[in-house]
C-alpha positions in Angstrom: 4.0 -5.4 -46.6 2.5 -7.9 -49.1 3.4 -7.8 -52.7 1.3 -9.2 -55.6 3.1 -10.2 -58.8 2.7 -12.5 -61.9 5.2 -15.0 -63.0 4.3 -16.7 -66.3 0.6 -17.4 -66.1 0.4 -17.7 -62.3 -0.2 -15.0 -59.7 2.0 -15.0 -56.6 2.0 -13.1 -53.2 5.2 -12.6 -51.2 5.5 -11.1 -47.7 7.6 -11.3 -44.6 6.6 -13.0 -41.4 8.8 -13.1 -38.3 11.8 -12.2 -40.5 11.1 -15.0 -43.0 10.1 -14.5 -46.6 6.9 -16.3 -47.5 5.7 -16.9 -51.1 2.3 -18.3 -52.0 0.6 -19.2 -55.3 -2.8 -17.5 -55.8 -3.7 -19.2 -59.0 -4.1 -18.1 -62.7 -7.3 -16.1 -62.4 -6.5 -12.4 -61.8 -9.7 -11.6 -60.1 -9.5 -14.5 -57.6 -5.8 -13.8 -57.0 -6.6 -10.1 -56.2 -9.3 -11.1 -53.7 -6.9 -13.6 -52.0 -4.2 -10.9 -51.9 -6.5 -8.4 -50.2 -7.6 -10.9 -47.6 -4.0 -11.9 -46.8 -2.9 -8.2 -46.6 -5.8 -7.5 -44.3 -5.0 -10.4 -42.0 -1.3 -9.4 -42.0 -2.3 -5.8 -40.8 -4.2 -7.4 -37.9 -1.4 -9.9 -37.1 -3.8 -12.8 -37.6 -1.7 -15.1 -39.7 1.1 -16.0 -37.3 -1.2 -15.5 -34.3 -3.0 -18.7 -35.2 0.2 -20.7 -35.4 1.3 -22.8 -32.5 4.7 -21.4 -31.5 6.5 -23.6 -28.9 7.5 -21.6 -25.8 11.1 -23.0 -25.8 11.6 -22.2 -29.4 10.4 -18.6 -29.0 12.6 -18.1 -25.9 15.6 -19.2 -27.9 14.6 -16.9 -30.8 14.0 -13.9 -28.5 17.3 -14.3 -26.6 19.2 -14.4 -30.0 17.5 -11.1 -30.8 18.5 -9.6 -27.4 22.1 -10.8 -27.8 22.5 -9.1 -31.1 21.1 -5.7 -30.0 21.7 -5.3 -26.3 24.6 -5.5 -23.8 25.9 -8.8 -22.5 24.6 -8.0 -19.0 21.1 -7.4 -20.4 21.3 -10.7 -22.3 22.4 -12.5 -19.1 19.5 -11.0 -17.1 16.9 -11.8 -19.8 18.2 -15.3 -20.0 17.7 -15.9 -16.3 14.2 -14.4 -16.3 12.9 -16.3 -19.4 14.5 -19.6 -18.3 12.7 -19.2 -15.0 9.5 -18.4 -16.7 9.8 -21.3 -19.1 10.3 -23.7 -16.2 7.2 -22.3 -14.5 5.1 -22.5 -17.7 6.0 -26.2 -17.9 4.5 -26.7 -14.5 1.4 -24.8 -15.7 1.4 -27.3 -18.7 1.5 -24.5 -21.2 3.4 -25.7 -24.3 2.7 -23.0 -26.9 3.1 -19.2 -26.7 -0.6 -18.7 -27.4 -1.6 -20.7 -24.3 0.1 -18.3 -21.8 -2.3 -16.0 -20.0 -2.1 -13.3 -17.4 -2.9 -15.6 -14.5 0.1 -17.8 -15.2 2.4 -14.7 -15.1 0.8 -13.6 -11.8 1.4 -17.0 -10.3 5.0 -16.8 -11.6 5.5 -13.5 -9.8 4.1 -14.9 -6.5 6.4 -17.9 -6.8 9.5 -15.8 -7.4 8.7 -13.6 -4.4 9.0 -16.7 -2.2 12.3 -17.9 -3.9 15.4 -17.9 -1.6 18.1 -15.3 -2.4 21.5 -16.7 -3.5 23.3 -13.7 -2.1 21.4 -13.1 1.1 21.2 -16.3 3.2 17.9 -17.0 4.9 16.1 -14.3 2.9 14.0 -14.2 -0.3 14.9 -12.4 -3.5 14.4 -8.7 -3.6 11.2 -7.2 -5.1 13.4 -5.1 -7.4 14.9 -8.3 -8.8 11.4 -9.6 -9.6 10.7 -6.3 -11.3 13.8 -6.7 -13.5 12.5 -10.1 -14.5 9.0 -8.8 -15.2 10.5 -6.1 -17.5 12.2 -8.8 -19.5 9.0 -10.9 -19.7 7.0 -7.9 -20.8 9.5 -7.0 -23.5 9.5 -10.6 -24.8 5.8 -10.8 -25.2 5.7 -7.3 -26.8 8.2 -8.6 -29.3 6.0 -11.6 -30.0 3.1 -9.3 -30.8 5.4 -7.3 -33.1 6.3 -10.5 -34.9 2.7 -11.5 -35.3 3.0 -14.5 -33.1 0.4 -13.1 -30.6 -2.5 -10.8 -31.1 -2.0 -9.3 -27.6 0.5 -9.6 -24.8 -0.6 -11.6 -21.8 1.8 -9.5 -19.7 0.3 -6.2 -20.9 -1.8 -5.6 -17.7 0.7 -7.1 -15.3 2.0 -4.2 -13.2 5.5 -3.9 -11.6 5.7 -4.4 -7.9 5.8 -1.5 -5.6 9.3 -1.3 -4.3 11.0 1.1 -1.9 13.8 2.9 -3.7 16.9 2.2 -1.7 19.9 4.4 -1.3 22.9 2.9 -3.1 25.3 0.9 -1.0 28.8 2.3 -1.1 32.0 1.4 0.7 33.0 3.5 3.7 36.6 4.7 3.8 37.3 2.1 6.5 35.9 -0.7 4.2 37.9 0.5 1.3 41.1 0.4 3.4 40.2 -3.1 4.7 39.6 -4.5 1.2 42.7 -3.0 -0.3 45.0 -4.1 2.6 43.5 -7.6 2.4 44.4 -8.0 -1.3 47.0 -10.7 -1.6 46.9 -10.5 -5.4 48.4 -7.1 -6.7 46.4 -7.7 -10.0 43.1 -7.7 -8.1 44.1 -4.5 -6.2 44.8 -2.7 -9.5 41.3 -3.6 -10.7 39.6 -2.4 -7.5 41.5 0.9 -7.5 40.6 1.4 -11.1 36.9 0.8 -10.4 37.1 3.1 -7.4 38.7 6.0 -9.3 36.8 5.8 -12.6 33.3 4.5 -11.8 33.5 2.0 -14.7 30.9 -0.7 -15.0 32.4 -4.2 -14.8 31.8 -4.9 -18.5 33.4 -1.6 -19.4 36.5 -2.6 -17.5 36.7 -6.1 -19.0 36.3 -4.7 -22.6 38.7 -1.8 -22.1 41.5 -1.8 -24.7 44.8 0.0 -24.7 43.5 2.1 -27.6 40.9 3.5 -25.2 43.5 4.8 -22.8 44.9 8.3 -23.7 47.9 8.9 -21.5 48.8 12.2 -23.2 45.5 13.8 -22.3 45.0 11.6 -19.2 41.6 10.2 -20.1 39.8 6.9 -20.7 37.3 6.5 -23.5 34.3 4.2 -23.2 33.1 3.5 -26.7 30.8 1.0 -28.6 32.7 -1.7 -30.5 31.7 -4.2 -33.1 31.6 -7.0 -30.6 30.4 -5.2 -27.6 28.4 -2.1 -26.6 28.3 -0.2 -23.3 25.0 0.3 -21.5 23.2 3.1 -23.3 25.4 2.5 -26.4 26.9 6.0 -25.9 30.5 7.1 -25.9 31.9 9.0 -22.9 35.3 10.0 -21.6 36.6 9.8 -18.0 39.5 11.9 -16.8 42.3 9.8 -15.3 42.9 10.4 -11.6 46.7 10.4 -10.8 46.2 7.0 -9.0 44.8 5.4 -12.2 47.3 7.2 -14.5 50.3 5.7 -12.7 48.7 2.3 -12.2 48.0 1.9 -15.9 51.4 3.4 -16.8 53.2 0.6 -14.9 50.8 -2.2 -15.9 52.3 -4.8 -18.2 50.8 -5.0 -21.7 49.9 -8.6 -22.7 47.7 -7.8 -25.7 44.9 -5.6 -26.7 43.1 -5.7 -23.4 44.1 -3.5 -20.5 43.1 -6.0 -17.8 43.9 -9.7 -18.7 44.4 -13.0 -17.0 47.9 -14.2 -16.4 48.0 -15.9 -19.8 46.9 -12.7 -21.6 43.3 -13.8 -22.1 40.3 -11.7 -21.4 39.1 -11.5 -17.8 36.2 -13.7 -16.8 33.5 -11.5 -15.1 32.0 -14.4 -13.2 35.4 -15.5 -11.8 36.2 -11.9 -10.8 32.9 -11.5 -9.0 33.2 -14.8 -7.2 36.7 -13.9 -6.0 35.6 -10.6 -4.7 32.5 -12.0 -3.0 34.6 -14.5 -1.1 36.9 -11.7 0.0 34.0 -9.7 1.3 32.6 -12.7 3.2 36.0 -13.2 4.8 36.2 -9.6 5.9 32.6 -9.6 7.1 31.4 -6.9 4.7 27.8 -7.5 3.7 25.4 -6.2 1.0 28.1 -5.4 -1.6 29.6 -6.7 -4.8 31.9 -5.4 -7.6 29.3 -2.9 -8.7 29.5 -1.3 -5.3 32.8 0.3 -6.4 30.9 2.3 -9.0 28.4 3.5 -6.3 31.4 4.4 -4.1 33.0 6.5 -6.9 29.7 8.4 -7.4 28.9 8.8 -3.7 32.3 10.2 -2.9 32.1 12.7 -5.7 28.6 13.8 -4.7 29.7 14.2 -1.1 32.8 16.2 -2.0 31.4 18.4 -4.8 27.6 18.1 -4.8 27.7 18.5 -8.6 25.2 15.9 -9.6 25.3 16.9 -13.3 29.0 16.2 -13.5 28.5 12.8 -11.8 25.7 12.0 -14.3 28.1 12.7 -17.2 31.0 10.6 -15.7 28.7 7.7 -15.0 27.1 7.8 -18.5 23.5 8.1 -17.2 21.0 9.2 -19.9 18.6 10.6 -17.3 19.4 12.7 -14.3 16.8 10.8 -12.4 19.1 7.7 -12.4 21.8 9.8 -10.8 19.5 11.4 -8.3 19.7 8.3 -6.1 22.9 9.9 -4.8 21.3 13.3 -4.2 20.7 12.6 -0.4 24.5 12.5 0.0 25.0 16.1 -1.1 23.5 17.6 2.2 27.0 18.7 3.3 27.4 20.6 0.0 24.0 22.2 0.3 24.8 23.4 3.8 27.8 25.1 2.3 25.7 26.8 -0.4 23.2 28.1 2.1 26.0 29.4 4.3 27.1 31.7 1.5 24.0 33.9 2.0 24.8 37.3 3.7 24.5 37.6 7.5 22.0 39.8 9.4 24.0 42.8 8.2 22.2 42.8 4.8 23.6 44.9 2.0 27.2 44.0 2.2 26.9 41.9 -0.9 24.1 43.2 -3.0 24.0 46.9 -2.1 20.2 46.6 -1.8 17.7 49.5 -1.6 15.6 49.1 1.5 12.8 51.1 3.1 13.5 51.6 6.8 10.7 52.8 9.2 10.9 56.6 9.6 13.8 57.0 7.2 12.1 56.6 3.8 14.0 55.3 0.9 17.4 54.2 2.1 20.4 52.5 0.4 22.6 50.1 2.2 26.1 50.2 0.9 29.1 48.5 2.5 27.0 47.8 5.6 26.3 51.6 6.1 23.0 53.3 5.8 23.2 56.2 3.3 20.3 58.7 3.7 18.6 61.0 1.1 21.6 63.4 1.0 24.0 60.6 0.2 21.8 58.6 -2.1 23.8 56.8 -4.8 22.3 55.1 -7.8 22.3 51.3 -7.5 24.3 49.4 -10.0 22.4 46.5 -11.5 23.7 43.1 -10.3 21.9 41.1 -13.1 
């Protein structure tokens, strides 16, 4: 919002652009100053001031990532950094130096190029379409932010659509794989982490930033909460009941500081080192298509198969939308069979005491699996 004011004999305008306060002199003539003020205010409303400036792509990427770092989780910042650094490298090949030079065709070619990129995790294969979609979401958000700041009039990624991708069922460890991994753990410290992930469904970041103040031994629950220096995905607080396995593991765990899980020197666990250690173990055991996050899928999958209560699992996982949790719904078939099996058998009426009309018998009531005729008619008690 532009503001017009007078200081001494000179008229000034002040406004904010991309978070910076800008002040310009409009001269001494009130009528001229008012006309200039109206022109600037109009151009600001149409995002035409900054849109004409040449904003270097590298400079904007740095600015946007700082914005993401201050408002989103560390994992989101990491993913956005990878996506935008890859895009920045591609735009250099396209010889685009400034943000305003990027067009839809460049982004389309970037997508095609990424689809042909080799996967780091799956040898001999290209990266998954869902990975490219994750990068596209980051790119779209970055250009939308540039429009909000007035750097661009319109986003070149606005009409770029996400790739059609088959929604895969989540990979979880079978009971045999769980036993193999745990039996193979030479480091007791790593085994405690894996068991905690299995019995709580924590995300890796949630485990790394778990403090002793978050562990309530009296009520046997773990609290996942936003902190000044870190926020969980969704930025919402939730509690997870402690299974007996986790309760006794944490009860016996040595306290080396504020963090529940630490390195040997008491420092905070490095996520990258932990993931690398686990990936090498899986390769040694011949277990493919899994990572540390698979423990979370295993926690959810086992609960769904055992209870079929998808709402409870949604709450435990901290999903905002039930649609996110529904990827596990196919695992509840065993539970659904059990529910259908609760319907009465062919001998209807044993449960509901239903009124039925039998051929040649008129209105008849079935009570306790016995047909009661007109002479023995009894009023039906409402079951609602």
